[in-house]
C-alpha positions in Angstrom: 288.5 -125.9 -38.8 285.2 -128.0 -39.9 282.4 -126.1 -40.8 280.8 -129.8 -41.7 280.9 -132.3 -39.1 280.0 -136.2 -39.1 277.6 -137.6 -36.6 276.2 -141.3 -36.6 277.8 -140.6 -41.3 274.8 -137.8 -40.6 276.5 -134.3 -41.9 275.4 -131.4 -39.3 275.9 -127.9 -40.9 274.5 -125.6 -44.0 273.6 -127.2 -46.8 272.6 -129.9 -45.3 268.7 -130.8 -42.8 268.8 -129.0 -40.2 269.7 -132.0 -37.1 267.0 -131.9 -34.5 267.3 -133.0 -31.0 264.2 -134.0 -28.1 265.9 -133.5 -25.3 264.1 -135.6 -22.6 265.8 -134.6 -19.0 263.6 -135.1 -16.4 260.5 -135.1 -18.2 260.4 -139.5 -17.7 259.2 -138.0 -13.8 261.7 -141.1 -12.0 259.7 -144.1 -14.5 261.3 -145.8 -16.9 258.2 -147.0 -18.7 258.2 -142.7 -19.1 261.7 -142.3 -20.4 261.4 -145.6 -23.6 257.7 -143.9 -24.1 259.4 -141.1 -24.6 261.9 -142.5 -27.0 259.5 -144.0 -29.3 257.7 -140.9 -29.1 260.1 -138.7 -30.2 261.1 -140.4 -33.0 257.5 -140.5 -34.0 256.9 -137.1 -33.9 260.1 -136.1 -36.5 263.2 -135.9 -34.1 266.8 -136.9 -35.1 267.9 -138.1 -32.0 267.1 -137.6 -28.0 269.5 -136.8 -25.3 270.1 -137.2 -21.9 271.8 -136.4 -19.2 273.9 -138.4 -17.0 274.9 -136.8 -13.4 273.7 -137.8 -10.3 272.8 -135.2 -7.7 276.4 -136.2 -5.7 278.4 -136.4 -9.0 277.2 -132.4 -10.1 277.1 -131.2 -6.6 277.1 -132.1 -2.1 274.6 -132.5 0.0 274.8 -128.7 1.6 271.7 -126.1 2.5 273.6 -123.7 3.4 272.7 -120.3 1.2 275.0 -120.8 -1.3 273.2 -123.9 -2.5 269.2 -122.6 -2.9 267.4 -121.7 -5.9 266.8 -118.2 -4.8 264.5 -117.5 -8.3 263.4 -118.8 -11.8 261.5 -122.1 -12.0 263.1 -123.7 -9.5 262.7 -121.5 -6.9 262.9 -122.6 -3.2 264.6 -125.5 -4.0 268.3 -127.1 -2.8 270.3 -127.7 -5.9 271.2 -131.5 -4.2 267.3 -131.9 -3.7 266.2 -130.3 -7.4 269.3 -133.2 -8.7 267.5 -136.1 -7.5 264.1 -135.5 -8.7 265.2 -135.0 -12.0 268.4 -137.2 -12.5 267.2 -139.8 -15.2 269.4 -143.1 -13.5 272.4 -144.6 -15.3 271.3 -148.3 -14.8 268.7 -147.3 -17.4 270.7 -145.6 -20.0 271.5 -149.3 -21.5 268.3 -149.6 -21.5 267.1 -146.6 -23.1 270.4 -146.2 -25.4 268.6 -150.2 -26.9 265.6 -149.4 -27.3 266.7 -145.8 -29.6 269.3 -148.2 -31.5 265.7 -150.3 -31.6 263.8 -147.8 -33.2 266.3 -146.0 -35.7 266.9 -142.4 -33.5 270.2 -140.7 -32.2 270.7 -141.6 -28.6 273.1 -138.5 -27.0 273.4 -137.2 -23.4 275.6 -134.7 -21.2 278.4 -135.9 -19.0 278.7 -133.5 -16.4 281.9 -135.6 -15.0 284.7 -137.6 -15.8 283.1 -140.7 -14.3 279.5 -139.6 -16.7 282.0 -139.3 -19.7 283.6 -142.5 -18.8 280.4 -144.1 -18.3 278.7 -142.8 -22.2 281.8 -143.9 -23.6 281.2 -148.0 -22.3 277.7 -147.5 -23.4 278.9 -146.3 -27.3 278.0 -143.3 -26.9 279.3 -141.9 -30.0 279.1 -138.5 -29.5 279.1 -135.7 -26.6 276.5 -132.4 -25.4 278.6 -129.8 -23.1 275.6 -127.6 -21.2 275.9 -124.0 -21.2 276.6 -124.6 -17.5 280.1 -126.6 -18.0 280.8 -123.9 -20.7 283.8 -122.6 -18.0 284.4 -126.2 -16.5 287.7 -126.0 -18.9 289.3 -129.0 -17.2 285.9 -131.8 -18.5 286.0 -130.5 -21.7 289.1 -130.7 -22.4 288.6 -134.4 -21.1 285.3 -134.9 -23.4 287.3 -133.2 -26.2 290.7 -136.2 -25.9 287.8 -138.9 -26.7 288.1 -137.3 -30.4 284.3 -137.8 -30.6 282.4 -134.8 -32.2 280.4 -131.8 -29.9 277.7 -130.5 -29.7 278.3 -127.2 -26.4 276.1 -124.9 -25.3 277.1 -121.3 -24.8 274.6 -119.6 -22.8 275.2 -117.1 -20.4 279.3 -117.2 -22.4 280.5 -114.4 -22.6 282.6 -114.2 -26.4 285.6 -114.4 -25.0 284.3 -117.5 -22.7 283.0 -119.0 -25.5 287.0 -118.6 -27.5 288.5 -120.7 -23.9 286.0 -123.5 -24.4 286.0 -123.4 -28.1 290.3 -123.3 -28.2 290.3 -125.7 -24.9 288.7 -128.3 -27.3 290.9 -127.9 -30.0 293.8 -128.4 -27.7 292.9 -132.2 -28.0 293.1 -131.9 -31.2 289.1 -132.2 -32.0 287.5 -130.4 -35.0 284.8 -132.1 -34.4 282.6 -129.0 -33.0 279.0 -127.6 -33.4 277.4 -124.2 -31.2 274.6 -123.6 -30.1 273.5 -120.3 -29.0 271.4 -121.0 -25.6 269.2 -118.1 -23.6 269.5 -120.4 -20.0 266.5 -119.3 -18.3 263.6 -121.9 -17.8 261.9 -120.6 -20.1 263.7 -117.9 -22.0 261.9 -115.2 -23.6 262.1 -114.3 -27.1 263.8 -111.0 -26.0 266.6 -112.1 -24.8 267.4 -114.7 -27.6 269.5 -113.1 -29.7 269.1 -115.1 -32.4 271.3 -113.4 -34.8 274.7 -114.6 -32.5 274.2 -117.6 -34.4 275.8 -116.4 -37.9 278.4 -114.8 -35.4 278.8 -118.3 -33.4 279.7 -119.6 -37.4 281.6 -117.2 -38.7 283.9 -116.5 -36.1 284.6 -120.2 -34.8 284.0 -121.2 -38.3 281.7 -124.1 -36.8 278.2 -125.4 -38.1 276.1 -123.9 -34.9 272.4 -124.0 -33.3 269.8 -123.3 -31.0 269.2 -124.5 -27.9 265.6 -123.6 -27.3 264.0 -123.1 -23.5 261.7 -121.1 -24.8 257.2 -121.3 -25.3 256.8 -122.8 -28.8 257.7 -122.8 -31.8 258.7 -119.4 -33.4 262.1 -119.3 -32.0 263.2 -122.3 -32.7 261.9 -122.4 -36.9 263.2 -118.6 -37.4 267.1 -119.9 -36.2 266.8 -122.5 -39.2 266.2 -119.7 -41.3 268.9 -118.1 -40.1 270.9 -120.2 -40.9 271.0 -123.3 -37.3 272.1 -126.7 -38.2 270.8 -127.7 -35.0 267.9 -127.3 -32.9 267.6 -128.7 -29.5 264.2 -128.8 -27.3 263.3 -130.6 -24.7 260.4 -133.3 -24.7 257.4 -134.3 -23.0 255.0 -136.9 -23.1 252.4 -134.4 -21.7 253.1 -130.9 -19.0 250.6 -133.0 -16.5 253.4 -134.9 -15.8 254.6 -133.2 -12.9 258.7 -133.0 -12.8 261.3 -130.2 -13.0 261.3 -129.6 -16.7 257.7 -129.9 -17.7 256.9 -126.3 -17.8 259.3 -125.1 -20.5 258.9 -128.9 -23.1 257.4 -129.4 -25.8 254.8 -132.1 -26.2 254.3 -134.9 -29.1 251.8 -133.1 -31.9 253.1 -129.8 -31.0 256.7 -130.9 -31.4 255.9 -132.1 -35.0 254.1 -129.3 -36.1 257.5 -127.5 -35.2 259.7 -130.3 -37.8 257.0 -129.5 -40.3 257.2 -126.0 -39.6 261.4 -126.3 -39.6 261.6 -128.8 -42.6 258.8 -126.8 -44.8 261.5 -123.7 -44.3 264.3 -125.4 -44.9 262.4 -126.1 -48.4 262.1 -122.3 -48.8 265.0 -121.4 -48.4 266.1 -123.5 -50.9 269.3 -122.0 -53.4 269.8 -119.0 -54.9 267.5 -119.1 -58.2 266.3 -117.3 -60.9 265.3 -119.8 -63.1 261.1 -120.6 -63.4 259.8 -123.1 -61.6 257.8 -125.4 -63.6 254.7 -124.0 -61.4 255.9 -120.2 -62.0 256.0 -121.0 -65.6 252.2 -121.4 -66.4 251.7 -118.0 -64.5 254.1 -116.1 -66.6 251.4 -115.2 -69.9 249.7 -112.7 -67.2 252.6 -110.9 -66.7 251.3 -107.7 -68.8 252.5 -106.6 -72.8 251.3 -104.7 -75.6 247.5 -104.6 -76.6 245.3 -103.0 -79.9 242.9 -101.8 -77.1 240.5 -99.6 -80.3 240.1 -101.0 -84.3 243.4 -99.9 -85.9 242.7 -99.3 -89.1 245.6 -100.1 -92.6 247.5 -97.2 -92.3 246.6 -95.5 -89.5 249.2 -94.2 -86.4 249.4 -96.4 -83.3 248.8 -94.3 -80.7 248.3 -94.2 -76.2 244.3 -94.0 -77.3 244.8 -97.2 -79.0 247.3 -98.8 -77.6 248.4 -100.6 -73.9 250.5 -102.5 -72.1 247.9 -104.1 -70.1 247.3 -108.7 -69.3 247.6 -110.9 -70.2 251.2 -111.2 -71.4 250.7 -112.4 -75.7 251.5 -109.0 -77.1 254.6 -107.4 -77.4 256.8 -106.9 -74.2 255.8 -103.4 -72.5 259.9 -101.8 -72.6 259.0 -101.4 -76.7 255.9 -99.7 -75.7 257.9 -96.0 -77.0 259.1 -97.6 -79.3 256.4 -98.8 -81.5 254.1 -95.4 -81.1 253.6 -93.3 -83.9 254.7 -96.2 -86.1 251.6 -97.3 -88.7 249.7 -100.1 -88.7 250.0 -102.7 -92.4 247.1 -103.9 -91.8 243.6 -103.9 -90.0 244.0 -105.0 -86.5 240.8 -105.6 -83.8 240.7 -104.3 -80.5 241.8 -107.0 -77.5 244.6 -108.9 -80.4 248.4 -108.6 -78.8 250.3 -106.1 -80.8 253.2 -108.2 -82.6 256.0 -106.3 -84.8 254.9 -108.4 -88.6 251.8 -105.6 -87.7 253.3 -102.1 -88.5 256.0 -100.4 -90.1 
C-alpha cells in the first residue's frame, strides 16, 4: 500500500503540498481558443494540473430518446443524455494541441477516459496518469484496463458505498497497480456542504492506505480549504473563464480570481498546519517578556516580610515565575525594594 504516490516527479501524500487540479470539462463551450485560454488561466491561478474529459456522445452512451435516457432532476433536468454529451465533450482532435499548450506553460495535463478507446487514445498522447470519474466507479472492466497500464490513478468515489469502493480498489490492485489516490466526492451539481462529509477523507486514507482528497462540486472554496485542513492531499475543482459563458458546467465552476483565492487559502492553511512543535517561533520569542511574573507593588523596607499586599503576580515577565509565589510569601527582604521592581531570589532570605 502506497501512502505516497508520484505524478510527474511530484509526491502526493501526507507531508507534501496539496495537488490542485483545475477541471475544464465543458467550460470551453466548444471553442478551442477558449480551451487554451483556460489552460493558461488555470496555471496563472495556481493550479498544478489541468484536467479534461475524453469521451464522445457515442462512446459514453447511445443516441436514444426513450425515458431511460432523459435527465429528470438537477442542473441538467430535461436534457437527453446523448444531446448533453454532444454539447459537453471536448473534441479528441483538440487534445493533442491542448496537451502541447499545457506542456508549454508548465502545468500537468490529465484526462478522464470513459471507455477503452479513450484510454488508448490518451496513452498514445503521452498522458502520464489517469482520472476515473465517480460514475465509472462501478465499471470494473474499465478500471482494470486502466490499471493494467501501470500509470498512477486518481479515483473519485462519489455515490460509492464502502463495498463498491473496495471492489474498485481491489480491481486496480489486481493488476499490480498500487499508484492510487482516492477522492471523496458528492456527485451533485452543485454539491451542498450538508452532503460533503469531509471526515470520510481520513477514513479513505486509513481504510485503503492511500492518499486521499476531494473532488469538489460545491460553490465557493470552504469545502476545499476545510478538506485540506483535514488532511486532503488532492483538490479538484471545476474551472472556467467566466460563468456567463453558457455551457453545461458553468454554474458550479470557479472563475480565475476565485480559484486563485482558494489556492492562496489552501497554501496558507498548509503553513498553519505545520508540524507538531512546542518550540517558540522567532516571532513568539519577543512576546515571552509579557507573560506574568512576581513584582513588588509597594515599597518594601529591609527586614520587612513579603506579603500578598506588597508583592503580586502581574505582567510583565521580568520577575520570578508565578509558580514560586506561595513559596516566597512570608520571606524577609534583605534589602530595600522599590515599588515596580521585579522580585529576584537575591532580594530576600
